[in-house]
C-alpha positions as CSV (number, residue, x, y, z in Angstrom):
1,M,-10.3,-71.0,112.3
2,L,-8.0,-68.0,111.8
3,G,-5.0,-70.1,113.1
4,L,-5.7,-72.8,110.5
5,L,-5.8,-70.4,107.5
6,V,-3.1,-67.8,108.2
7,E,0.1,-67.1,110.1
8,T,0.2,-67.1,113.9
9,A,0.9,-63.4,113.9
10,E,-2.6,-62.7,112.5
11,V,-4.1,-64.7,115.4
12,G,-2.4,-62.4,117.8
13,L,-3.7,-59.3,116.0
14,Y,-7.2,-60.7,116.1
15,A,-6.9,-61.5,119.8
16,A,-5.8,-57.9,120.5
17,A,-8.7,-56.5,118.5
18,D,-11.1,-58.9,120.2
19,W,-10.1,-57.4,123.5
20,G,-11.4,-54.0,122.4
21,A,-14.6,-55.5,121.1
22,T,-15.2,-57.1,124.5
23,V,-14.9,-53.6,126.1
24,V,-17.5,-52.2,123.7
25,S,-19.9,-55.2,124.5
26,F,-19.7,-54.7,128.3
27,G,-22.6,-52.1,128.2
28,L,-24.9,-54.6,126.4
29,M,-24.0,-57.4,128.8
30,L,-24.5,-55.1,131.8
31,V,-27.9,-53.7,130.7
32,G,-29.0,-57.2,129.7
33,A,-28.2,-58.6,133.1
34,V,-30.2,-55.8,134.8
35,V,-33.3,-55.8,132.6
36,S,-33.7,-59.5,131.8
37,P,-35.7,-60.3,135.0
38,Y,-38.0,-57.3,134.2
39,F,-38.4,-58.7,130.6
40,A,-39.6,-62.0,132.1
41,R,-42.0,-60.3,134.6
42,L,-43.5,-57.9,132.1
43,H,-44.0,-60.7,129.5
44,A,-45.6,-63.0,132.2
45,Q,-48.0,-60.1,133.0
46,G,-48.8,-59.6,129.3
47,D,-47.8,-55.9,129.5
48,K,-46.6,-55.5,126.0
49,Q,-46.6,-51.7,126.2
50,R,-44.3,-51.6,129.2
51,L,-42.2,-54.4,127.7
52,H,-41.7,-52.4,124.5
53,A,-40.8,-49.3,126.5
54,L,-38.3,-51.2,128.5
55,L,-36.7,-52.7,125.4
56,N,-36.4,-49.2,123.9
57,R,-34.9,-47.8,127.1
58,A,-32.5,-50.7,127.5
59,T,-31.4,-50.3,123.8
60,L,-30.7,-46.7,124.5
61,A,-28.8,-47.4,127.6
62,A,-26.7,-50.2,125.9
63,T,-26.0,-47.9,123.0
64,A,-25.0,-45.0,125.3
65,L,-22.6,-47.3,127.2
66,A,-21.1,-48.8,124.0
67,L,-20.7,-45.5,122.2
68,P,-17.7,-43.9,124.1
69,P,-15.4,-46.9,123.8
70,F,-16.6,-47.5,120.2
71,I,-15.6,-43.9,119.3
72,A,-12.3,-44.2,121.1
73,F,-11.4,-47.4,119.4
74,V,-12.4,-46.2,115.9
75,L,-10.6,-42.8,116.3
76,W,-7.6,-43.9,118.3
77,G,-7.5,-47.6,117.9
78,E,-3.9,-47.8,116.7
79,A,-2.6,-45.7,119.6
80,I,-4.7,-47.7,122.1
81,V,-3.6,-51.1,120.8
82,T,0.0,-49.9,120.6
83,F,-0.2,-48.7,124.2
84,A,-1.8,-51.9,125.5
85,F,0.1,-54.5,123.5
86,G,3.1,-52.8,121.9
87,A,4.0,-51.5,118.5
88,A,3.9,-54.9,116.9
89,F,0.2,-55.0,117.4
90,A,-0.5,-51.6,115.7
91,P,-2.0,-53.5,112.6
92,A,-4.7,-54.8,114.9
93,S,-6.4,-51.4,114.7
94,L,-8.2,-52.4,111.4
95,P,-9.7,-55.6,112.7
96,L,-10.5,-53.7,115.9
97,A,-12.5,-51.2,114.0
98,F,-14.6,-53.9,112.4
99,L,-15.1,-55.9,115.6
100,V,-16.2,-52.8,117.6
101,A,-18.5,-51.9,114.7
102,G,-20.1,-55.3,115.1
103,Q,-20.6,-54.8,118.8
104,M,-22.0,-51.3,118.3
105,G,-24.4,-52.8,115.8
106,M,-25.5,-55.3,118.4
107,A,-26.1,-52.5,120.9
108,L,-28.1,-50.5,118.4
109,V,-30.5,-53.4,117.7
110,G,-30.9,-53.9,121.4
111,L,-31.5,-56.7,123.7
112,A,-33.6,-58.9,121.5
113,G,-31.8,-62.1,122.5
114,P,-32.4,-61.7,126.3
115,L,-36.0,-60.6,125.7
116,L,-36.7,-63.6,123.6
117,A,-35.1,-65.9,126.1
118,M,-37.0,-64.4,129.0
119,A,-40.2,-64.7,127.0
120,G,-39.7,-68.4,126.5
121,F,-38.3,-68.5,122.9
122,E,-35.0,-70.0,123.8
123,R,-35.6,-73.0,121.5
124,D,-36.3,-70.6,118.5
125,I,-33.0,-68.9,119.2
126,A,-31.2,-72.3,119.6
127,R,-32.7,-73.5,116.2
128,R,-31.3,-70.5,114.4
129,T,-27.9,-70.4,116.1
130,P,-26.3,-73.2,114.0
131,V,-27.3,-71.3,110.8
132,A,-25.5,-68.2,112.1
133,A,-22.5,-70.2,113.0
134,L,-22.4,-71.8,109.6
135,A,-22.7,-68.4,107.9
136,N,-19.9,-67.1,110.1
137,A,-17.7,-70.1,109.2
138,A,-18.4,-69.6,105.5
139,L,-17.6,-65.9,105.6
140,N,-14.4,-66.8,107.5
141,L,-13.4,-69.3,104.8
142,I,-13.9,-66.7,102.1
143,L,-12.4,-63.6,103.9
144,I,-9.5,-65.0,106.0
145,P,-7.2,-66.3,103.3
146,P,-7.0,-62.9,101.4
147,F,-7.4,-60.5,104.4
148,G,-6.2,-62.4,107.5
149,A,-7.4,-61.0,110.9
150,A,-9.2,-58.1,109.2
151,G,-11.2,-60.7,107.1
152,A,-12.1,-62.6,110.2
153,A,-13.2,-59.4,111.8
154,V,-15.4,-58.5,108.9
155,A,-16.9,-62.0,109.0
156,T,-17.7,-61.5,112.7
157,M,-19.0,-58.0,112.3
158,T,-21.3,-59.1,109.5
159,T,-22.6,-62.1,111.4
160,L,-23.2,-60.1,114.6
161,V,-25.2,-57.4,112.8
162,V,-27.3,-59.8,110.7
163,W,-27.8,-62.0,113.8
164,G,-29.0,-59.0,115.8
165,L,-31.4,-57.9,113.1
166,L,-32.8,-61.5,112.8
167,L,-33.3,-61.5,116.6
168,R,-35.0,-58.2,116.5
169,Q,-37.3,-59.5,113.7
170,M,-38.1,-62.5,115.9
171,V,-39.2,-60.1,118.6
172,R,-41.5,-58.5,116.2
173,T,-42.9,-61.8,114.9
174,H,-43.2,-63.6,118.3
175,L,-44.0,-60.7,120.6
176,G,-45.5,-58.1,118.3
177,I,-43.0,-55.5,119.4
178,G,-41.5,-53.5,116.5
179,W,-38.9,-50.8,116.3
180,G,-39.2,-47.4,117.9
181,R,-42.3,-46.3,119.8
């Protein structure tokens, strides 16, 4: 969508920024891959207390793994992007900050998506996914023309955080597992 609304250079800036966001998301993906089978087993056993404890520990682990690269990209994003891609990509540091904030937000709300999937609520997630995609597209249409790659990054960050919060609410509604202890 970015390529349709602004110059090609903005697409390159976004691609560089997205690389950093992917680095921040690795912790969430890693922890999700490890704990998903345990989510399924504990849900099948009906052990809500241990499932809740595992979700909390997994959220803490994902956040701990995401935090160092998040801090590095926020504090030294311009230097890192310049080192990795060259001086022409220095402006990617602003979209990078927004994208890594979105991934950090996902880590903070935890592994609600994998938990819901392992508990058999894939269809509930699938029914809500088009709404999130449309919201992201609408935000992109509004934010890209005036702000370019940074606008696209804000749209993505906002969509990620809201999506994560909605998934976490679904965990509370469907599984009776709230936040915290």
